[in-house]
C-alpha positions in Angstrom: 6.7 48.2 16.1 7.7 47.0 12.6 11.3 47.2 11.3 11.8 48.7 7.9 12.7 46.1 5.2 15.3 48.5 3.7 17.8 48.2 6.6 20.0 45.2 6.3 20.3 42.8 9.2 23.4 43.3 11.3 23.9 39.5 11.5 24.0 39.1 7.7 26.6 41.8 7.4 28.6 40.3 10.2 28.6 36.8 8.5 29.5 38.3 5.1 32.4 40.2 6.6 33.7 37.1 8.3 33.3 35.1 5.1 35.2 37.7 3.1 38.1 37.9 5.5 38.4 34.1 5.8 38.3 33.7 2.0 40.9 36.5 1.7 43.1 34.8 4.3 42.9 31.4 2.5 43.6 33.0 -0.9 46.7 34.7 0.6 47.9 31.5 2.1 47.4 29.6 -1.1 49.6 32.1 -2.9 52.3 33.0 -0.4 52.0 30.5 2.4 54.6 27.8 3.3 53.0 25.5 0.8 51.7 28.1 -1.6 52.1 28.8 -5.2 55.2 31.0 -4.9 56.9 28.4 -2.8 56.1 25.7 -5.4 57.7 27.8 -8.1 60.8 28.3 -6.0 61.0 24.6 -5.2 60.7 23.7 -8.9 63.5 26.2 -9.8 65.7 24.7 -7.1 65.0 21.2 -8.3 66.0 22.1 -11.8 69.2 23.7 -10.6 70.0 20.7 -8.5 69.3 18.4 -11.4 71.9 20.3 -13.5 74.4 20.1 -10.7 73.7 16.3 -10.5 74.3 15.9 -14.2 77.7 17.7 -13.9 78.7 15.5 -11.0 77.6 12.3 -12.9 79.8 13.4 -15.8 82.8 13.9 -13.4 82.1 10.4 -12.0 82.2 8.9 -15.5 85.5 10.6 -16.2 87.0 9.4 -12.9 85.7 5.8 -13.5 87.3 5.9 -17.0 90.7 7.1 -15.5 90.4 4.5 -12.7 89.8 1.7 -15.2 92.7 2.9 -17.4 95.0 2.8 -14.4 93.8 -0.6 -13.1 95.8 -3.8 -13.0 93.7 -5.4 -15.9 94.2 -2.4 -18.3 97.1 -0.1 -17.9 97.4 3.0 -20.0 101.1 3.9 -19.8 100.6 7.4 -21.2 98.0 8.2 -18.6 100.2 6.7 -15.9 103.2 8.8 -17.1 101.0 11.9 -17.2 99.6 11.4 -13.7 103.1 10.6 -12.2 104.6 13.8 -13.7 101.6 15.9 -12.5 101.7 14.5 -8.9 105.5 14.5 -8.6 106.0 17.9 -10.3 108.4 16.3 -12.7 107.3 17.9 -15.9 110.0 19.5 -18.0 109.7 23.3 -18.7 109.0 22.7 -22.4 106.1 20.2 -21.8 102.4 21.2 -21.7 100.2 19.1 -19.4 96.6 18.9 -20.6 94.0 17.7 -18.1 
């Protein structure tokens, strides 16, 4: 008994189906998995946001270092000392404007 050559082999269809589902799974994981493309885009956006926040904090540190230097024993800025003392003690007069 001879099989017709027009009927596809069941084994070939089975292997192609498995190969298709495996490649679909790996493609899905590459795009939306824990280490996928979307996670990479999200991590890059978060890194950019954190870099901006770091820049803001570094600027605040520079300002604080400047004020600390101006109030140190080696270099005393009397105007800054007066301003800080009035601000901390609440001794500003009603007609004064304190600018930070």
